[in-house]
C-alpha positions as CSV (number, residue, x, y, z in Angstrom):
1,M,-19.7,21.7,-19.7
2,N,-18.5,24.6,-21.8
3,E,-16.4,24.4,-24.9
4,F,-13.3,25.9,-23.2
5,T,-13.4,23.1,-20.6
6,T,-13.7,20.5,-23.3
7,N,-10.7,21.8,-25.2
8,N,-8.7,21.9,-22.0
9,K,-9.5,18.3,-21.4
10,T,-8.1,17.3,-24.8
11,K,-4.9,19.3,-24.2
12,R,-4.3,17.9,-20.7
13,K,-1.2,15.7,-20.8
14,K,-2.0,12.0,-20.3
15,H,0.4,9.7,-18.6
16,P,0.7,6.0,-19.5
17,T,-0.1,3.5,-16.7
18,K,3.5,2.4,-16.4
19,I,4.5,6.0,-15.4
20,I,1.7,6.2,-12.8
21,A,2.7,2.8,-11.4
22,S,6.4,3.7,-11.4
23,F,5.6,6.9,-9.4
24,Q,3.6,5.0,-6.8
25,L,6.5,2.6,-6.1
26,G,7.5,5.1,-3.5
27,Y,4.8,3.6,-1.3
28,L,6.4,0.2,-1.6
29,I,9.7,1.6,-0.4
30,Y,8.2,3.4,2.5
31,F,5.8,0.8,3.7
32,M,8.3,-2.0,3.4
33,I,10.9,-0.1,5.5
34,N,8.3,1.3,7.9
35,Q,6.6,-2.2,8.4
36,A,10.0,-3.8,9.2
37,F,11.0,-1.0,11.6
38,T,7.6,-0.6,13.3
39,Q,6.9,-4.3,13.8
40,Q,10.4,-5.3,14.9
41,S,11.9,-2.1,16.6
42,Q,10.1,-2.4,20.0
43,I,11.1,-6.1,20.2
44,Y,14.6,-5.3,19.1
45,Y,15.2,-2.4,21.5
46,V,13.1,-3.3,24.5
47,N,13.5,-7.1,24.6
48,F,16.8,-7.8,22.7
49,L,18.8,-4.7,23.7
50,N,17.2,-4.4,27.1
51,F,16.3,-0.7,26.4
52,D,13.8,0.8,28.9
53,L,10.3,1.2,27.5
54,G,9.8,4.5,29.3
55,L,12.9,5.9,27.6
56,F,11.7,4.5,24.3
57,T,8.5,6.4,24.8
58,I,10.3,9.6,25.6
59,L,12.5,9.2,22.6
60,M,9.5,8.8,20.4
61,A,8.1,12.1,21.9
62,I,11.4,13.9,21.0
63,Y,11.2,12.3,17.5
64,T,7.7,13.7,17.1
65,L,8.8,17.2,18.1
66,F,11.6,16.9,15.5
67,N,9.0,16.2,12.9
68,M,7.2,19.3,14.0
69,V,10.1,21.4,12.6
70,N,11.6,19.1,10.1
71,D,8.7,18.2,7.8
72,P,7.1,21.6,7.4
73,L,10.4,23.4,7.0
74,L,11.5,20.9,4.3
75,G,8.2,21.3,2.5
76,H,8.6,25.1,2.6
77,F,12.2,25.1,1.5
78,C,11.4,22.8,-1.4
79,D,8.4,24.9,-2.5
80,K,10.7,27.9,-2.7
81,S,13.7,26.2,-4.2
82,T,14.5,26.9,-7.9
83,K,18.0,25.6,-7.9
84,F,17.5,22.5,-10.1
85,V,14.2,23.4,-11.8
86,D,15.4,24.2,-15.4
87,K,17.8,21.2,-15.7
88,W,16.5,18.4,-13.4
89,G,13.1,19.5,-12.2
90,K,11.6,21.1,-9.0
91,R,11.0,17.8,-7.1
92,F,12.9,15.1,-8.8
93,P,16.4,15.9,-7.5
94,Y,15.2,16.1,-3.9
95,I,13.3,12.8,-4.3
96,L,16.4,10.9,-5.2
97,M,18.6,12.8,-2.7
98,G,16.2,11.5,0.0
99,A,15.2,8.1,-1.3
100,I,18.6,6.5,-2.0
101,P,20.2,7.0,1.4
102,Y,16.9,6.5,3.1
103,S,16.9,2.9,1.7
104,F,20.0,2.1,3.7
105,I,19.5,3.9,7.1
106,I,17.4,1.1,8.4
107,I,20.6,-1.0,8.7
108,F,22.0,1.3,11.3
109,L,18.7,1.2,13.3
110,F,19.3,-2.5,13.8
111,L,23.0,-2.2,14.5
112,S,22.7,-0.5,17.9
113,P,24.9,-1.7,20.8
114,S,23.0,-3.2,23.7
115,A,22.1,-1.4,26.9
116,N,24.3,-3.9,28.8
117,A,27.3,-2.7,26.7
118,V,26.9,1.1,26.5
119,G,24.1,1.8,29.0
120,Q,20.6,3.1,28.5
121,F,22.0,6.6,27.6
122,G,24.2,5.1,24.9
123,V,21.3,3.2,23.2
124,F,19.1,6.4,23.6
125,I,21.7,8.6,21.7
126,W,22.3,6.0,19.0
127,L,18.6,5.5,18.2
128,L,17.9,9.3,18.5
129,L,20.6,10.2,16.0
130,F,19.7,7.6,13.4
131,L,16.0,8.3,13.8
132,F,16.6,11.9,13.0
133,L,18.6,11.0,9.9
134,F,16.0,8.3,9.0
135,D,13.1,10.8,9.2
136,G,15.0,13.7,7.6
137,L,15.8,11.6,4.5
138,F,12.3,10.2,4.3
139,S,10.8,13.7,4.5
140,L,13.1,14.9,1.7
141,F,11.9,12.0,-0.4
142,D,8.3,11.8,0.6
143,V,7.4,15.5,0.8
144,N,8.6,16.1,-2.7
145,R,7.1,13.0,-4.2
146,I,3.6,13.5,-2.8
147,A,3.8,17.2,-3.6
148,L,4.6,16.3,-7.2
149,F,1.5,14.0,-7.5
150,P,-1.2,16.7,-7.9
151,T,1.1,18.8,-10.1
152,K,2.1,16.0,-12.5
153,F,-1.2,14.1,-12.6
154,R,-4.0,16.6,-13.3
155,D,-6.6,14.2,-14.5
156,D,-9.1,12.8,-11.9
157,K,-9.0,9.3,-13.6
158,E,-5.2,9.3,-13.3
159,R,-5.3,10.3,-9.7
160,K,-7.8,7.5,-8.9
161,K,-5.6,5.1,-10.8
162,G,-2.7,6.4,-8.8
163,G,-4.7,5.6,-5.6
164,F,-5.3,2.1,-6.9
165,Y,-1.5,1.5,-7.4
166,M,-0.9,3.1,-4.0
167,A,-3.0,0.4,-2.4
168,I,-1.3,-2.4,-4.4
169,F,2.3,-1.2,-3.7
170,T,1.5,-0.3,-0.1
171,T,0.3,-3.9,0.4
172,I,3.4,-5.4,-1.4
173,G,5.6,-3.2,0.8
174,I,3.9,-4.4,3.9
175,L,4.2,-8.0,2.7
176,L,7.9,-7.7,2.2
177,G,8.3,-5.8,5.5
178,V,6.5,-8.7,7.3
179,V,7.9,-11.8,5.5
180,V,11.6,-10.8,5.2
181,P,12.3,-10.0,8.9
182,V,10.1,-12.9,10.2
183,L,11.7,-15.5,8.1
184,I,15.3,-14.3,8.7
185,I,14.8,-14.0,12.4
186,E,13.0,-17.4,12.5
187,I,16.0,-19.0,10.8
188,L,18.8,-17.2,12.5
189,G,17.1,-16.4,15.7
190,E,17.1,-13.1,17.6
191,T,20.9,-12.7,17.2
192,P,23.0,-9.7,16.1
193,I,23.5,-11.2,12.7
194,G,19.8,-12.0,12.3
195,W,18.7,-8.5,13.1
196,F,21.4,-7.0,10.8
197,L,20.6,-9.3,7.9
198,Q,16.9,-8.7,7.9
199,A,17.6,-4.9,7.7
200,A,20.2,-5.4,5.0
201,V,17.9,-7.4,2.8
202,I,15.2,-4.8,3.2
203,A,17.7,-2.0,2.3
204,I,18.8,-3.8,-0.9
205,I,15.3,-4.3,-2.1
206,A,14.4,-0.7,-1.3
207,F,17.4,0.5,-3.4
208,F,16.5,-1.4,-6.5
209,V,12.8,-0.3,-6.2
210,T,14.1,3.3,-6.0
211,L,15.7,2.8,-9.4
212,L,12.5,1.5,-10.8
213,M,10.7,4.6,-9.4
214,I,12.8,7.1,-11.4
215,P,10.8,7.1,-14.6
216,G,7.6,7.9,-12.7
217,V,9.0,10.7,-10.5
218,R,11.0,12.4,-13.2
219,E,9.5,15.7,-14.3
220,P,9.0,15.9,-18.1
221,P,10.4,18.8,-20.0
222,E,7.0,20.6,-20.5
223,L,6.4,20.5,-16.7
224,R,9.9,21.7,-15.9
225,N,9.4,24.6,-18.4
226,K,6.2,25.5,-16.7
227,L,7.8,25.5,-13.3
228,V,10.7,27.7,-14.5
229,I,8.1,30.3,-15.5
230,K,6.3,30.1,-12.2
231,A,9.3,29.7,-10.0
232,E,9.6,33.3,-9.0
233,K,5.9,33.4,-8.0
234,Q,6.1,30.4,-5.7
235,T,7.7,32.0,-2.7
236,E,5.5,32.0,0.4
237,P,6.6,33.1,3.9
238,F,6.8,30.0,6.1
239,I,4.5,31.3,8.8
240,D,1.9,32.4,6.2
241,G,2.0,28.9,4.7
242,L,1.6,27.3,8.1
243,K,-1.3,29.5,9.0
244,L,-2.9,28.7,5.6
245,T,-2.8,25.0,6.1
246,L,-4.1,25.2,9.7
247,K,-7.0,27.3,8.6
248,D,-7.9,24.9,5.8
249,K,-10.8,22.9,7.2
250,N,-10.7,20.3,4.5
251,F,-7.0,19.8,5.3
252,I,-7.8,19.5,9.0
253,G,-10.3,16.7,8.2
254,Y,-7.8,14.9,6.1
255,V,-4.9,15.0,8.6
256,G,-7.3,14.2,11.5
257,L,-8.2,10.9,9.8
258,Q,-4.7,10.3,8.7
259,V,-3.3,10.7,12.2
260,M,-5.8,8.3,13.7
261,Y,-5.4,5.8,10.8
262,S,-1.6,6.0,11.2
263,A,-1.8,5.4,14.9
264,T,-4.3,2.5,14.4
265,M,-2.2,0.7,11.9
266,G,0.9,1.4,13.9
267,I,-0.6,-0.2,17.0
268,M,-1.7,-3.3,15.1
269,I,1.7,-3.7,13.4
270,A,3.8,-3.0,16.5
271,G,1.6,-5.2,18.7
272,I,1.5,-8.2,16.4
273,P,4.7,-9.8,17.8
274,W,3.5,-9.6,21.4
275,F,-0.1,-10.5,20.4
276,V,1.2,-13.7,18.7
277,K,3.5,-14.6,21.6
278,Y,1.3,-13.8,24.6
279,I,-2.4,-14.0,23.4
280,L,-2.2,-16.6,20.6
281,D,0.7,-18.5,22.3
282,Q,2.4,-19.1,19.0
283,S,6.0,-18.9,17.6
284,K,7.3,-15.9,15.7
285,I,6.4,-17.5,12.4
286,A,2.7,-16.9,13.3
287,E,3.3,-13.2,12.7
288,L,2.8,-14.1,9.0
289,I,-1.0,-13.9,9.7
290,L,-0.6,-10.4,8.4
291,I,-0.5,-12.0,5.0
292,G,-4.3,-12.3,5.5
293,Y,-4.5,-8.5,5.5
294,I,-2.4,-8.3,2.3
295,L,-4.6,-10.8,0.5
296,G,-7.6,-8.8,1.5
297,V,-6.3,-5.6,0.0
298,F,-5.4,-7.4,-3.3
299,V,-8.9,-8.8,-3.6
300,T,-10.8,-5.5,-3.1
301,A,-8.5,-2.7,-4.3
302,P,-9.8,-3.0,-7.9
303,I,-13.4,-2.9,-6.6
304,W,-12.8,0.2,-4.5
305,Y,-11.1,1.9,-7.5
306,K,-14.1,1.2,-9.7
307,L,-16.6,2.2,-7.0
308,S,-14.9,5.6,-6.6
309,F,-16.2,6.6,-10.1
310,K,-19.7,5.8,-9.0
311,I,-20.0,7.2,-5.5
312,G,-16.9,9.5,-5.3
313,I,-13.7,9.3,-3.3
314,R,-15.1,10.8,-0.1
315,N,-17.8,8.2,0.2
316,V,-15.5,5.3,-0.6
317,L,-13.1,6.5,2.1
318,L,-15.9,6.9,4.7
319,I,-17.4,3.5,4.1
320,S,-14.1,1.6,4.2
321,A,-12.9,3.5,7.2
322,I,-16.0,2.8,9.3
323,I,-15.8,-0.9,8.6
324,L,-12.1,-0.9,9.3
325,A,-12.6,0.7,12.7
326,S,-15.2,-2.0,13.6
327,M,-12.7,-4.8,13.0
328,G,-10.7,-4.0,16.1
329,L,-13.4,-5.2,18.5
330,P,-13.4,-8.9,17.7
331,L,-9.7,-9.1,18.7
332,L,-10.7,-8.3,22.3
333,F,-12.3,-11.8,22.6
334,I,-9.9,-13.9,20.6
335,P,-8.9,-17.2,22.2
336,S,-5.4,-18.6,22.3
337,G,-4.0,-21.6,20.3
338,T,-4.7,-22.7,16.8
339,I,-8.4,-21.6,16.9
340,G,-7.3,-18.1,17.9
341,L,-4.7,-18.0,15.1
342,I,-7.4,-18.9,12.5
343,F,-9.8,-16.4,14.0
344,A,-7.2,-13.7,13.9
345,F,-6.3,-14.5,10.3
346,I,-10.0,-14.1,9.3
347,V,-10.4,-10.8,11.2
348,I,-7.2,-9.4,9.6
349,F,-8.3,-10.6,6.2
350,I,-11.5,-8.7,6.5
351,A,-9.6,-5.7,7.7
352,G,-7.5,-5.9,4.5
353,L,-10.7,-6.1,2.4
354,V,-11.8,-2.7,3.6
355,D,-8.4,-1.1,4.2
356,G,-7.8,-1.1,0.4
357,G,-10.5,1.6,0.2
358,V,-8.9,3.8,2.8
359,E,-5.4,3.5,1.3
360,S,-6.4,4.0,-2.3
361,M,-8.4,7.2,-1.6
362,M,-5.8,9.1,0.4
363,D,-3.8,10.5,-2.5
364,P,-6.9,11.6,-4.5
365,I,-8.2,13.3,-1.3
366,F,-4.9,15.1,-0.7
367,A,-4.8,16.2,-4.4
368,S,-8.4,17.6,-4.1
369,I,-7.3,19.7,-1.1
370,I,-4.3,21.0,-3.0
371,D,-6.4,21.9,-6.0
372,K,-8.8,23.9,-3.9
373,A,-6.0,25.7,-2.0
374,S,-4.2,26.4,-5.2
375,L,-7.3,28.1,-6.7
376,E,-7.7,30.3,-3.6
377,R,-4.1,31.3,-3.5
378,R,-3.5,31.4,-7.3
379,K,-0.3,29.4,-6.7
380,R,0.7,25.8,-5.8
381,I,2.3,25.1,-2.4
382,E,2.0,21.3,-2.2
383,G,5.3,20.9,-0.3
384,T,4.2,23.1,2.6
385,Y,0.9,21.1,2.8
386,R,2.7,17.8,2.6
387,G,5.3,18.7,5.1
388,I,2.7,19.7,7.7
389,S,0.6,16.7,7.0
390,I,3.6,14.4,7.6
391,F,4.1,16.0,11.0
392,F,0.6,15.2,12.0
393,I,0.7,11.7,10.5
394,R,3.9,11.1,12.4
395,L,2.0,11.8,15.6
396,G,0.6,8.4,15.1
397,I,4.0,6.9,16.0
398,F,4.0,8.7,19.4
399,I,0.4,7.8,20.0
400,R,1.1,4.1,19.4
401,T,4.2,4.1,21.7
402,F,2.4,6.1,24.4
403,M,-0.5,3.7,24.4
404,L,1.8,0.8,24.9
405,W,3.5,2.6,27.7
406,L,0.1,3.4,29.2
407,I,-1.0,-0.3,29.4
408,T,2.3,-1.2,31.1
409,V,1.5,1.4,33.8
410,L,-2.3,0.7,34.1
411,F,-2.2,-3.1,33.7
412,G,1.3,-4.1,34.6
413,F,2.1,-5.6,31.2
414,D,5.8,-6.3,30.9
415,P,7.0,-7.3,27.4
416,K,10.3,-8.6,28.8
417,I,8.5,-11.3,30.8
418,D,8.0,-14.7,29.1
419,N,4.9,-15.5,31.1
420,P,3.1,-12.3,32.2
421,P,0.1,-12.8,34.5
422,E,-3.3,-13.1,32.8
423,S,-4.5,-9.8,34.4
424,S,-1.8,-7.9,32.6
425,L,-2.7,-9.4,29.2
426,I,-6.1,-7.6,29.5
427,G,-4.2,-4.4,28.7
428,L,-2.6,-6.0,25.7
429,R,-6.0,-7.1,24.4
430,L,-7.3,-3.5,24.8
431,Y,-4.2,-2.2,23.1
432,M,-4.9,-4.4,20.0
433,S,-8.7,-4.0,19.9
434,V,-10.6,-1.2,21.7
435,I,-7.9,1.5,21.5
436,P,-7.5,1.2,17.7
437,M,-11.3,1.2,17.2
438,L,-11.7,4.4,19.3
439,L,-8.9,6.1,17.5
440,M,-10.3,5.3,14.0
441,F,-13.7,6.6,15.0
442,I,-12.3,9.8,16.2
443,G,-10.5,10.3,12.9
444,I,-13.7,9.5,11.0
445,V,-15.7,12.1,13.0
446,L,-13.0,14.7,12.2
447,F,-13.1,13.9,8.5
448,V,-16.9,14.1,8.3
449,L,-17.0,17.4,10.2
450,F,-14.2,19.2,8.2
451,Y,-13.7,17.7,4.7
452,K,-16.5,19.0,2.5
453,I,-15.2,18.8,-1.1
454,T,-17.7,17.0,-3.2
455,Q,-16.9,15.0,-6.3
456,K,-18.5,17.7,-8.5
457,Q,-16.5,20.4,-6.8
458,L,-13.3,18.3,-7.2
459,E,-13.8,18.0,-10.9
460,Q,-14.7,21.7,-11.3
461,N,-11.5,22.7,-9.4
462,I,-9.4,20.6,-11.8
463,E,-10.9,22.3,-14.8
464,K,-10.5,25.8,-13.3
465,L,-6.8,25.1,-12.6
466,E,-6.3,24.1,-16.2
467,E,-8.1,27.2,-17.4
468,L,-5.9,29.5,-15.2
469,N,-2.8,27.5,-16.1
470,I,-1.9,27.0,-12.4
């Protein structure tokens, strides 16, 4: 390592752990709200409001198409924007403009009138409008926060520490997103006030966590000054930015795995209420078996973090993703009753043990892709990359919903029936086991084929960016 590189390392700004942790609280906000919505929305709309599952699937397809335009354009717009840079920062104002109202939109998603009152079309329009608003605010918040990560945290150790806190706060978010709705609905029942209150409590928690996130996502004066100087050089035609990301093989490998991982976790989360009710034959309180997953992540997140320094972030991600994919198959053979509940808890706990490795490496992997692209373009366009990656990741929502619709068609599974025939439950078992396993392995293959940045290259790219002051 040459003298210049060594000098740059000493000059590189270091951030205290509390700032890194504060920054990553954004994951707690998102995963808490996403968990609550994903796990409860299909039950709420299809069962409680009597909304047609086919229309729900079509709506999710439209929602995905909205993401196709919304996320990349927002990323491009925020990359170009210089309106607040000198006074507030390039990303910070947009993060707060998205995060604060995003915290409360979930309330309206659980305030929809029923299909019996306003018809199928009325529920369709209500959900569509608030989903558009829900996603638009999330994108404004998340595109800018994730885009800020590789710009603010330039040190590989800080990025890995950020990945560690991502795993921790993601898990806490999921825990709150599971426990709050389940307990409130268990106490108040599936009633309008029960559905409203569980969303309201989630919203209040999200708002206060947003306030705690502010120190982490605020851009310090030296970074703002740097961005003011570079602001005029950051413009990039949207189509050129889109072509750039789609030609980036490392990025394709990353989003390929992210899409399949998102679809896999979405299936498991959304399917838990029906899995508990129809396969395990338990009450709603049994949905708390997801706590097993949460405990698993807490146990191994520090281990995966330390292991990343020894074998690199790519290898950690691959090892944990392969084991995670394999955990779907045991759920195909799970029995009902108390024995099945215990068995499910063990499987989910093991999945949590390895999922900590997947979660904690995603941010460092994304940062490595941004670094390489920034060197090639001699400018940073994190927002465009993040916007397009969110679109692909959001495909997971449609894949999850489509797969559920597919098993209703192929196996006759009807989530509105209290005692569906055993033959139809085969489809539900496949939905919770074989389908997630296959999706994850497809994502792993794409990641192996396309993502080729080694740990050595990653570190060299960081140093070159410092040398070029990019």
